[in-house]
ChimeraX commands (.cxc) that place a marker at each C-alpha (Angstrom):
marker #1 position -11.44,-41.09,3.49 radius 0.5
marker #1 position -13.49,-39.83,6.73 radius 0.5
marker #1 position -12.72,-37.78,9.48 radius 0.5
marker #1 position -14.58,-38.07,13.47 radius 0.5
marker #1 position -15.05,-34.72,14.93 radius 0.5
marker #1 position -15.22,-34.84,18.47 radius 0.5
marker #1 position -18.76,-35.71,19.32 radius 0.5
marker #1 position -18.64,-38.89,17.40 radius 0.5
marker #1 position -19.81,-37.47,13.98 radius 0.5
marker #1 position -18.39,-38.65,11.11 radius 0.5
marker #1 position -17.72,-36.50,7.80 radius 0.5
marker #1 position -16.49,-37.75,4.09 radius 0.5
marker #1 position -13.50,-36.11,2.89 radius 0.5
marker #1 position -13.23,-38.27,-0.02 radius 0.5
marker #1 position -12.47,-41.73,-1.68 radius 0.5
marker #1 position -9.21,-43.59,-3.37 radius 0.5
marker #1 position -10.49,-44.55,-6.55 radius 0.5
marker #1 position -8.83,-47.86,-7.37 radius 0.5
marker #1 position -7.43,-48.64,-11.22 radius 0.5
marker #1 position -7.04,-52.15,-10.73 radius 0.5
marker #1 position -7.00,-54.15,-7.35 radius 0.5
marker #1 position -3.97,-52.59,-5.14 radius 0.5
marker #1 position -3.31,-49.75,-7.31 radius 0.5
marker #1 position -4.34,-46.47,-6.10 radius 0.5
marker #1 position -4.95,-43.93,-9.28 radius 0.5
marker #1 position -6.57,-40.87,-8.22 radius 0.5
marker #1 position -7.86,-39.50,-4.89 radius 0.5
marker #1 position -10.92,-37.26,-5.32 radius 0.5
marker #1 position -12.31,-34.68,-3.12 radius 0.5
marker #1 position -15.87,-34.89,-1.27 radius 0.5
marker #1 position -17.68,-31.82,-2.05 radius 0.5
marker #1 position -19.03,-32.24,1.30 radius 0.5
marker #1 position -16.29,-30.90,4.33 radius 0.5
marker #1 position -16.45,-32.28,7.82 radius 0.5
marker #1 position -20.04,-31.41,9.64 radius 0.5
marker #1 position -21.73,-32.66,6.05 radius 0.5
marker #1 position -21.42,-28.22,5.47 radius 0.5
marker #1 position -21.70,-28.14,1.84 radius 0.5
marker #1 position -18.59,-26.63,-0.13 radius 0.5
marker #1 position -19.37,-23.53,-2.31 radius 0.5
marker #1 position -18.17,-22.56,-5.83 radius 0.5
marker #1 position -15.52,-19.72,-5.45 radius 0.5
marker #1 position -14.28,-17.59,-7.93 radius 0.5
marker #1 position -11.26,-15.25,-7.12 radius 0.5
marker #1 position -10.39,-12.59,-9.41 radius 0.5
marker #1 position -7.59,-10.48,-8.03 radius 0.5
marker #1 position -4.10,-10.95,-9.75 radius 0.5
marker #1 position -1.57,-8.50,-8.76 radius 0.5
marker #1 position -2.27,-5.49,-6.46 radius 0.5
marker #1 position -4.76,-3.48,-8.34 radius 0.5
marker #1 position -5.28,-6.00,-10.86 radius 0.5
marker #1 position -9.25,-7.69,-11.33 radius 0.5
marker #1 position -9.48,-10.71,-13.71 radius 0.5
marker #1 position -12.13,-10.27,-16.90 radius 0.5
marker #1 position -12.95,-13.93,-17.71 radius 0.5
marker #1 position -14.14,-12.60,-21.46 radius 0.5
marker #1 position -11.64,-10.82,-22.36 radius 0.5
marker #1 position -9.16,-12.85,-20.66 radius 0.5
marker #1 position -6.92,-9.41,-19.37 radius 0.5
marker #1 position -6.04,-7.87,-16.07 radius 0.5
marker #1 position -7.84,-4.87,-15.89 radius 0.5
marker #1 position -5.82,-2.36,-14.33 radius 0.5
marker #1 position -7.61,0.89,-14.11 radius 0.5
marker #1 position -5.34,2.44,-16.61 radius 0.5
marker #1 position -4.21,-0.52,-18.31 radius 0.5
marker #1 position -4.99,-4.38,-19.22 radius 0.5
marker #1 position -2.42,-6.50,-18.16 radius 0.5
marker #1 position -1.59,-10.24,-20.12 radius 0.5
marker #1 position -0.51,-12.76,-18.15 radius 0.5
marker #1 position -0.43,-14.86,-21.16 radius 0.5
marker #1 position 2.48,-12.92,-22.61 radius 0.5
marker #1 position 4.05,-11.03,-19.12 radius 0.5
marker #1 position 3.05,-7.18,-20.53 radius 0.5
marker #1 position 0.61,-4.90,-20.35 radius 0.5
marker #1 position -1.13,-4.50,-23.94 radius 0.5
marker #1 position -0.77,-0.52,-23.51 radius 0.5
marker #1 position 2.18,1.95,-23.58 radius 0.5
marker #1 position 3.36,3.18,-19.54 radius 0.5
marker #1 position 1.80,6.95,-20.06 radius 0.5
marker #1 position 5.09,7.88,-18.37 radius 0.5
marker #1 position 7.48,7.01,-21.31 radius 0.5
marker #1 position 10.81,6.35,-21.00 radius 0.5
marker #1 position 11.11,6.96,-17.12 radius 0.5
marker #1 position 10.21,3.31,-16.18 radius 0.5
marker #1 position 12.94,1.89,-18.30 radius 0.5
marker #1 position 13.33,1.07,-21.95 radius 0.5
marker #1 position 10.54,-1.62,-21.91 radius 0.5
marker #1 position 6.95,0.45,-21.21 radius 0.5
marker #1 position 4.93,-2.33,-21.31 radius 0.5
marker #1 position 6.62,-4.44,-18.49 radius 0.5
marker #1 position 5.00,-4.64,-15.09 radius 0.5
marker #1 position 7.09,-2.93,-12.33 radius 0.5
marker #1 position 10.55,-3.50,-14.01 radius 0.5
marker #1 position 9.82,-7.70,-14.06 radius 0.5
marker #1 position 10.41,-7.40,-9.97 radius 0.5
marker #1 position 6.96,-8.48,-8.42 radius 0.5
marker #1 position 7.92,-9.47,-5.28 radius 0.5
marker #1 position 9.72,-6.17,-4.37 radius 0.5
marker #1 position 7.08,-4.05,-6.47 radius 0.5
marker #1 position 3.72,-2.60,-6.18 radius 0.5
marker #1 position 1.41,-0.78,-9.28 radius 0.5
marker #1 position -1.93,-0.47,-8.41 radius 0.5
marker #1 position -3.27,1.68,-10.62 radius 0.5
marker #1 position -1.11,0.54,-14.03 radius 0.5
marker #1 position 0.76,3.65,-13.57 radius 0.5
marker #1 position 4.70,2.96,-12.25 radius 0.5
marker #1 position 5.40,6.77,-10.95 radius 0.5
marker #1 position 8.34,5.93,-9.08 radius 0.5
marker #1 position 10.64,5.98,-11.98 radius 0.5
marker #1 position 10.07,9.79,-11.86 radius 0.5
marker #1 position 11.63,10.28,-8.55 radius 0.5
marker #1 position 14.07,7.67,-10.02 radius 0.5
marker #1 position 15.19,10.02,-12.79 radius 0.5
marker #1 position 15.03,13.70,-10.73 radius 0.5
marker #1 position 17.63,12.22,-8.53 radius 0.5
marker #1 position 19.73,10.40,-10.72 radius 0.5
marker #1 position 19.72,14.15,-12.87 radius 0.5
marker #1 position 20.12,15.90,-9.84 radius 0.5
marker #1 position 23.10,13.62,-7.98 radius 0.5
marker #1 position 24.45,13.30,-11.29 radius 0.5
marker #1 position 25.18,16.51,-12.35 radius 0.5
marker #1 position 26.18,17.28,-8.53 radius 0.5
marker #1 position 29.08,14.68,-9.49 radius 0.5
marker #1 position 27.94,11.63,-7.51 radius 0.5
marker #1 position 28.44,7.69,-8.62 radius 0.5
marker #1 position 25.57,5.99,-9.55 radius 0.5
marker #1 position 25.94,3.84,-6.81 radius 0.5
marker #1 position 24.98,6.24,-4.78 radius 0.5
marker #1 position 22.11,7.21,-6.96 radius 0.5
marker #1 position 20.62,4.11,-6.96 radius 0.5
marker #1 position 20.84,3.79,-2.90 radius 0.5
marker #1 position 18.94,7.09,-2.96 radius 0.5
marker #1 position 16.35,6.42,-5.30 radius 0.5
marker #1 position 15.51,3.34,-4.16 radius 0.5
marker #1 position 14.33,5.00,-0.55 radius 0.5
marker #1 position 12.66,7.40,-2.57 radius 0.5
marker #1 position 10.79,5.70,-4.63 radius 0.5
marker #1 position 9.64,3.27,-1.56 radius 0.5
marker #1 position 8.00,6.59,0.25 radius 0.5
marker #1 position 5.35,5.39,-1.75 radius 0.5
marker #1 position 4.76,1.62,-0.48 radius 0.5
marker #1 position 5.57,2.02,3.39 radius 0.5
marker #1 position 3.16,1.17,5.70 radius 0.5
marker #1 position 0.92,4.36,6.44 radius 0.5
marker #1 position 2.43,6.68,3.81 radius 0.5
marker #1 position -0.88,7.13,1.97 radius 0.5
marker #1 position -2.91,8.09,5.43 radius 0.5
marker #1 position -4.21,11.86,5.64 radius 0.5
marker #1 position -2.51,12.24,8.41 radius 0.5
marker #1 position 1.14,11.53,6.50 radius 0.5
marker #1 position 0.05,13.90,4.19 radius 0.5
marker #1 position 2.98,16.45,4.91 radius 0.5
marker #1 position 5.69,13.45,3.32 radius 0.5
marker #1 position 4.31,13.99,0.17 radius 0.5
marker #1 position 3.68,18.14,0.22 radius 0.5
marker #1 position 0.15,18.48,0.49 radius 0.5
marker #1 position -2.30,18.89,3.26 radius 0.5
marker #1 position -5.14,17.02,5.45 radius 0.5
marker #1 position -8.52,18.23,5.93 radius 0.5
marker #1 position -8.66,20.78,8.63 radius 0.5
marker #1 position -5.03,21.59,8.49 radius 0.5
marker #1 position -4.09,25.37,7.83 radius 0.5
marker #1 position -1.92,25.88,5.09 radius 0.5
marker #1 position 0.51,27.34,7.41 radius 0.5
marker #1 position 0.33,23.91,10.09 radius 0.5
marker #1 position 0.94,21.82,6.43 radius 0.5
marker #1 position 3.84,23.82,5.18 radius 0.5
marker #1 position 5.49,23.41,8.68 radius 0.5
marker #1 position 4.53,19.99,9.19 radius 0.5
marker #1 position 6.62,19.79,5.41 radius 0.5
marker #1 position 9.15,21.60,6.62 radius 0.5
marker #1 position 9.63,19.84,9.79 radius 0.5
marker #1 position 8.91,16.58,8.07 radius 0.5
marker #1 position 12.04,16.90,6.04 radius 0.5
marker #1 position 14.36,18.50,8.75 radius 0.5
marker #1 position 13.75,15.51,10.58 radius 0.5
marker #1 position 14.80,13.12,7.43 radius 0.5
marker #1 position 17.72,15.08,6.82 radius 0.5
marker #1 position 18.49,14.96,11.02 radius 0.5
marker #1 position 18.62,11.10,10.66 radius 0.5
marker #1 position 21.85,11.90,8.25 radius 0.5
marker #1 position 20.86,8.33,6.74 radius 0.5
marker #1 position 20.55,7.54,2.94 radius 0.5
marker #1 position 16.67,6.33,3.92 radius 0.5
marker #1 position 16.28,9.72,5.60 radius 0.5
marker #1 position 17.72,11.85,2.02 radius 0.5
marker #1 position 15.35,9.69,0.22 radius 0.5
marker #1 position 12.41,10.14,1.54 radius 0.5
marker #1 position 13.58,13.99,2.15 radius 0.5
marker #1 position 14.02,14.50,-1.95 radius 0.5
marker #1 position 10.96,12.42,-2.23 radius 0.5
marker #1 position 8.91,15.37,-0.24 radius 0.5
marker #1 position 10.57,17.66,-2.08 radius 0.5
marker #1 position 9.78,16.69,-5.19 radius 0.5
marker #1 position 6.39,16.19,-4.88 radius 0.5
marker #1 position 6.15,19.36,-4.18 radius 0.5
marker #1 position 6.68,20.37,-7.47 radius 0.5
marker #1 position 3.97,18.31,-8.78 radius 0.5
marker #1 position 0.97,20.21,-9.68 radius 0.5
marker #1 position -1.50,17.87,-7.81 radius 0.5
marker #1 position 0.60,18.06,-5.13 radius 0.5
marker #1 position 1.56,21.99,-4.71 radius 0.5
marker #1 position 0.26,24.81,-2.71 radius 0.5
marker #1 position -1.06,22.44,-0.06 radius 0.5
marker #1 position -3.47,20.54,-2.25 radius 0.5
marker #1 position -5.80,18.50,0.63 radius 0.5
marker #1 position -5.31,14.55,0.78 radius 0.5
marker #1 position -7.77,13.02,1.77 radius 0.5
marker #1 position -6.79,9.55,1.28 radius 0.5
marker #1 position -8.09,6.29,-0.57 radius 0.5
marker #1 position -7.59,6.42,-4.57 radius 0.5
marker #1 position -6.10,9.02,-6.09 radius 0.5
marker #1 position -8.11,10.97,-8.62 radius 0.5
marker #1 position -7.87,10.20,-12.08 radius 0.5
marker #1 position -6.32,14.00,-12.81 radius 0.5
marker #1 position -4.17,13.71,-9.65 radius 0.5
marker #1 position -2.84,10.27,-11.20 radius 0.5
marker #1 position -2.31,11.59,-14.86 radius 0.5
marker #1 position -0.91,14.82,-13.37 radius 0.5
marker #1 position 2.17,12.68,-11.32 radius 0.5
marker #1 position 2.36,10.81,-14.34 radius 0.5
marker #1 position 3.14,13.12,-16.69 radius 0.5
marker #1 position 5.21,16.45,-15.45 radius 0.5
marker #1 position 5.50,19.10,-17.73 radius 0.5
marker #1 position 9.08,20.72,-18.69 radius 0.5
marker #1 position 8.76,23.34,-16.06 radius 0.5
marker #1 position 7.83,20.61,-13.33 radius 0.5
marker #1 position 10.65,18.70,-14.11 radius 0.5
marker #1 position 13.04,21.44,-13.82 radius 0.5
marker #1 position 11.62,22.37,-10.05 radius 0.5
marker #1 position 12.14,19.02,-9.32 radius 0.5
marker #1 position 15.35,18.72,-10.02 radius 0.5
marker #1 position 16.05,22.62,-8.52 radius 0.5
marker #1 position 14.37,21.07,-6.01 radius 0.5
marker #1 position 16.79,17.66,-5.46 radius 0.5
marker #1 position 19.55,19.49,-5.27 radius 0.5
marker #1 position 18.79,21.62,-2.94 radius 0.5
marker #1 position 18.06,18.96,-0.45 radius 0.5
marker #1 position 21.26,17.31,-1.25 radius 0.5
marker #1 position 23.39,20.76,-0.42 radius 0.5
marker #1 position 21.75,21.22,3.17 radius 0.5
marker #1 position 22.63,17.58,3.61 radius 0.5
marker #1 position 25.89,17.89,2.97 radius 0.5
marker #1 position 26.13,20.82,5.02 radius 0.5
marker #1 position 24.52,19.53,8.23 radius 0.5
marker #1 position 25.97,16.03,7.82 radius 0.5
marker #1 position 29.71,14.04,8.27 radius 0.5
marker #1 position 30.78,12.96,4.25 radius 0.5
marker #1 position 30.02,9.00,5.37 radius 0.5
marker #1 position 26.22,9.64,4.96 radius 0.5
marker #1 position 27.16,10.99,1.53 radius 0.5
marker #1 position 30.59,10.60,-0.43 radius 0.5
marker #1 position 32.23,13.19,-1.09 radius 0.5
marker #1 position 31.79,14.20,-5.33 radius 0.5
marker #1 position 34.58,14.84,-7.87 radius 0.5
marker #1 position 33.15,18.75,-8.06 radius 0.5
marker link #1:1,2 radius 0.2
marker link #1:2,3 radius 0.2
marker link #1:3,4 radius 0.2
marker link #1:4,5 radius 0.2
marker link #1:5,6 radius 0.2
marker link #1:6,7 radius 0.2
marker link #1:7,8 radius 0.2
marker link #1:8,9 radius 0.2
marker link #1:9,10 radius 0.2
marker link #1:10,11 radius 0.2
marker link #1:11,12 radius 0.2
marker link #1:12,13 radius 0.2
marker link #1:13,14 radius 0.2
marker link #1:14,15 radius 0.2
marker link #1:15,16 radius 0.2
marker link #1:16,17 radius 0.2
marker link #1:17,18 radius 0.2
marker link #1:18,19 radius 0.2
marker link #1:19,20 radius 0.2
marker link #1:20,21 radius 0.2
marker link #1:21,22 radius 0.2
marker link #1:22,23 radius 0.2
marker link #1:23,24 radius 0.2
marker link #1:24,25 radius 0.2
marker link #1:25,26 radius 0.2
marker link #1:26,27 radius 0.2
marker link #1:27,28 radius 0.2
marker link #1:28,29 radius 0.2
marker link #1:29,30 radius 0.2
marker link #1:30,31 radius 0.2
marker link #1:31,32 radius 0.2
marker link #1:32,33 radius 0.2
marker link #1:33,34 radius 0.2
marker link #1:34,35 radius 0.2
marker link #1:35,36 radius 0.2
marker link #1:36,37 radius 0.2
marker link #1:37,38 radius 0.2
marker link #1:38,39 radius 0.2
marker link #1:39,40 radius 0.2
marker link #1:40,41 radius 0.2
marker link #1:41,42 radius 0.2
marker link #1:42,43 radius 0.2
marker link #1:43,44 radius 0.2
marker link #1:44,45 radius 0.2
marker link #1:45,46 radius 0.2
marker link #1:46,47 radius 0.2
marker link #1:47,48 radius 0.2
marker link #1:48,49 radius 0.2
marker link #1:49,50 radius 0.2
marker link #1:50,51 radius 0.2
marker link #1:51,52 radius 0.2
marker link #1:52,53 radius 0.2
marker link #1:53,54 radius 0.2
marker link #1:54,55 radius 0.2
marker link #1:55,56 radius 0.2
marker link #1:56,57 radius 0.2
marker link #1:57,58 radius 0.2
marker link #1:58,59 radius 0.2
marker link #1:59,60 radius 0.2
marker link #1:60,61 radius 0.2
marker link #1:61,62 radius 0.2
marker link #1:62,63 radius 0.2
marker link #1:63,64 radius 0.2
marker link #1:64,65 radius 0.2
marker link #1:65,66 radius 0.2
marker link #1:66,67 radius 0.2
marker link #1:67,68 radius 0.2
marker link #1:68,69 radius 0.2
marker link #1:69,70 radius 0.2
marker link #1:70,71 radius 0.2
marker link #1:71,72 radius 0.2
marker link #1:72,73 radius 0.2
marker link #1:73,74 radius 0.2
marker link #1:74,75 radius 0.2
marker link #1:75,76 radius 0.2
marker link #1:76,77 radius 0.2
marker link #1:77,78 radius 0.2
marker link #1:78,79 radius 0.2
marker link #1:79,80 radius 0.2
marker link #1:80,81 radius 0.2
marker link #1:81,82 radius 0.2
marker link #1:82,83 radius 0.2
marker link #1:83,84 radius 0.2
marker link #1:84,85 radius 0.2
marker link #1:85,86 radius 0.2
marker link #1:86,87 radius 0.2
marker link #1:87,88 radius 0.2
marker link #1:88,89 radius 0.2
marker link #1:89,90 radius 0.2
marker link #1:90,91 radius 0.2
marker link #1:91,92 radius 0.2
marker link #1:92,93 radius 0.2
marker link #1:93,94 radius 0.2
marker link #1:94,95 radius 0.2
marker link #1:95,96 radius 0.2
marker link #1:96,97 radius 0.2
marker link #1:97,98 radius 0.2
marker link #1:98,99 radius 0.2
marker link #1:99,100 radius 0.2
marker link #1:100,101 radius 0.2
marker link #1:101,102 radius 0.2
marker link #1:102,103 radius 0.2
marker link #1:103,104 radius 0.2
marker link #1:104,105 radius 0.2
marker link #1:105,106 radius 0.2
marker link #1:106,107 radius 0.2
marker link #1:107,108 radius 0.2
marker link #1:108,109 radius 0.2
marker link #1:109,110 radius 0.2
marker link #1:110,111 radius 0.2
marker link #1:111,112 radius 0.2
marker link #1:112,113 radius 0.2
marker link #1:113,114 radius 0.2
marker link #1:114,115 radius 0.2
marker link #1:115,116 radius 0.2
marker link #1:116,117 radius 0.2
marker link #1:117,118 radius 0.2
marker link #1:118,119 radius 0.2
marker link #1:119,120 radius 0.2
marker link #1:120,121 radius 0.2
marker link #1:121,122 radius 0.2
marker link #1:122,123 radius 0.2
marker link #1:123,124 radius 0.2
marker link #1:124,125 radius 0.2
marker link #1:125,126 radius 0.2
marker link #1:126,127 radius 0.2
marker link #1:127,128 radius 0.2
marker link #1:128,129 radius 0.2
marker link #1:129,130 radius 0.2
marker link #1:130,131 radius 0.2
marker link #1:131,132 radius 0.2
marker link #1:132,133 radius 0.2
marker link #1:133,134 radius 0.2
marker link #1:134,135 radius 0.2
marker link #1:135,136 radius 0.2
marker link #1:136,137 radius 0.2
marker link #1:137,138 radius 0.2
marker link #1:138,139 radius 0.2
marker link #1:139,140 radius 0.2
marker link #1:140,141 radius 0.2
marker link #1:141,142 radius 0.2
marker link #1:142,143 radius 0.2
marker link #1:143,144 radius 0.2
marker link #1:144,145 radius 0.2
marker link #1:145,146 radius 0.2
marker link #1:146,147 radius 0.2
marker link #1:147,148 radius 0.2
marker link #1:148,149 radius 0.2
marker link #1:149,150 radius 0.2
marker link #1:150,151 radius 0.2
marker link #1:151,152 radius 0.2
marker link #1:152,153 radius 0.2
marker link #1:153,154 radius 0.2
marker link #1:154,155 radius 0.2
marker link #1:155,156 radius 0.2
marker link #1:156,157 radius 0.2
marker link #1:157,158 radius 0.2
marker link #1:158,159 radius 0.2
marker link #1:159,160 radius 0.2
marker link #1:160,161 radius 0.2
marker link #1:161,162 radius 0.2
marker link #1:162,163 radius 0.2
marker link #1:163,164 radius 0.2
marker link #1:164,165 radius 0.2
marker link #1:165,166 radius 0.2
marker link #1:166,167 radius 0.2
marker link #1:167,168 radius 0.2
marker link #1:168,169 radius 0.2
marker link #1:169,170 radius 0.2
marker link #1:170,171 radius 0.2
marker link #1:171,172 radius 0.2
marker link #1:172,173 radius 0.2
marker link #1:173,174 radius 0.2
marker link #1:174,175 radius 0.2
marker link #1:175,176 radius 0.2
marker link #1:176,177 radius 0.2
marker link #1:177,178 radius 0.2
marker link #1:178,179 radius 0.2
marker link #1:179,180 radius 0.2
marker link #1:180,181 radius 0.2
marker link #1:181,182 radius 0.2
marker link #1:182,183 radius 0.2
marker link #1:183,184 radius 0.2
marker link #1:184,185 radius 0.2
marker link #1:185,186 radius 0.2
marker link #1:186,187 radius 0.2
marker link #1:187,188 radius 0.2
marker link #1:188,189 radius 0.2
marker link #1:189,190 radius 0.2
marker link #1:190,191 radius 0.2
marker link #1:191,192 radius 0.2
marker link #1:192,193 radius 0.2
marker link #1:193,194 radius 0.2
marker link #1:194,195 radius 0.2
marker link #1:195,196 radius 0.2
marker link #1:196,197 radius 0.2
marker link #1:197,198 radius 0.2
marker link #1:198,199 radius 0.2
marker link #1:199,200 radius 0.2
marker link #1:200,201 radius 0.2
marker link #1:201,202 radius 0.2
marker link #1:202,203 radius 0.2
marker link #1:203,204 radius 0.2
marker link #1:204,205 radius 0.2
marker link #1:205,206 radius 0.2
marker link #1:206,207 radius 0.2
marker link #1:207,208 radius 0.2
marker link #1:208,209 radius 0.2
marker link #1:209,210 radius 0.2
marker link #1:210,211 radius 0.2
marker link #1:211,212 radius 0.2
marker link #1:212,213 radius 0.2
marker link #1:213,214 radius 0.2
marker link #1:214,215 radius 0.2
marker link #1:215,216 radius 0.2
marker link #1:216,217 radius 0.2
marker link #1:217,218 radius 0.2
marker link #1:218,219 radius 0.2
marker link #1:219,220 radius 0.2
marker link #1:220,221 radius 0.2
marker link #1:221,222 radius 0.2
marker link #1:222,223 radius 0.2
marker link #1:223,224 radius 0.2
marker link #1:224,225 radius 0.2
marker link #1:225,226 radius 0.2
marker link #1:226,227 radius 0.2
marker link #1:227,228 radius 0.2
marker link #1:228,229 radius 0.2
marker link #1:229,230 radius 0.2
marker link #1:230,231 radius 0.2
marker link #1:231,232 radius 0.2
marker link #1:232,233 radius 0.2
marker link #1:233,234 radius 0.2
marker link #1:234,235 radius 0.2
marker link #1:235,236 radius 0.2
marker link #1:236,237 radius 0.2
marker link #1:237,238 radius 0.2
marker link #1:238,239 radius 0.2
marker link #1:239,240 radius 0.2
marker link #1:240,241 radius 0.2
marker link #1:241,242 radius 0.2
marker link #1:242,243 radius 0.2
marker link #1:243,244 radius 0.2
marker link #1:244,245 radius 0.2
marker link #1:245,246 radius 0.2
marker link #1:246,247 radius 0.2
marker link #1:247,248 radius 0.2
marker link #1:248,249 radius 0.2
marker link #1:249,250 radius 0.2
marker link #1:250,251 radius 0.2
marker link #1:251,252 radius 0.2
marker link #1:252,253 radius 0.2
marker link #1:253,254 radius 0.2
marker link #1:254,255 radius 0.2
marker link #1:255,256 radius 0.2
view
């Protein structure tokens, strides 16, 4: 098979190899592209976001853990324990079309845990809890969410900003989200407030963008008991603010 270009040049694209006369057994592709340009071998080692395929081990390196695609599982347990669910070696709750885990640490479940604990203690239904939790965990993956300019949405500070400016941006962000009177706004406000309890976020630490340090990720993945209690308390305060400022249709009344 050949292709002719506009200038009349002809390039071989492939050939048909007959098994017997009148029967086609296979079509092979020529290693020449139109214009007689050689097609070089390309090895693509990227897999799920954050994973790099290692040919020798046949594993996918994922920063903190290794993933084995043959069994569809990590080889090491999730450092956050059971907060991410009962299966500590599964990739993003087996919903890879919806979630990503570039560091091999699915941190979102901690936000879900804080929200679930706070809202259930306040009398909200599981349906309401999961709606708020979905918007909260998604806050880390929206476009631009990891930009230094949006660091206040994670209770942090961009370089060149004063502590007072960062604090005001954080407070204004939460007020803006709650003023929307939506579950999405509640989820994002909860996310920011919970991040303020994390040791690598609190006191308006600098966020320069890019990949978090190992210490930062470990801090987010392994909150202390005090940090967990602080995050839950902050969550309850955010929910009370929404209760006071928004109609009941946004956050259904509780049984309490």
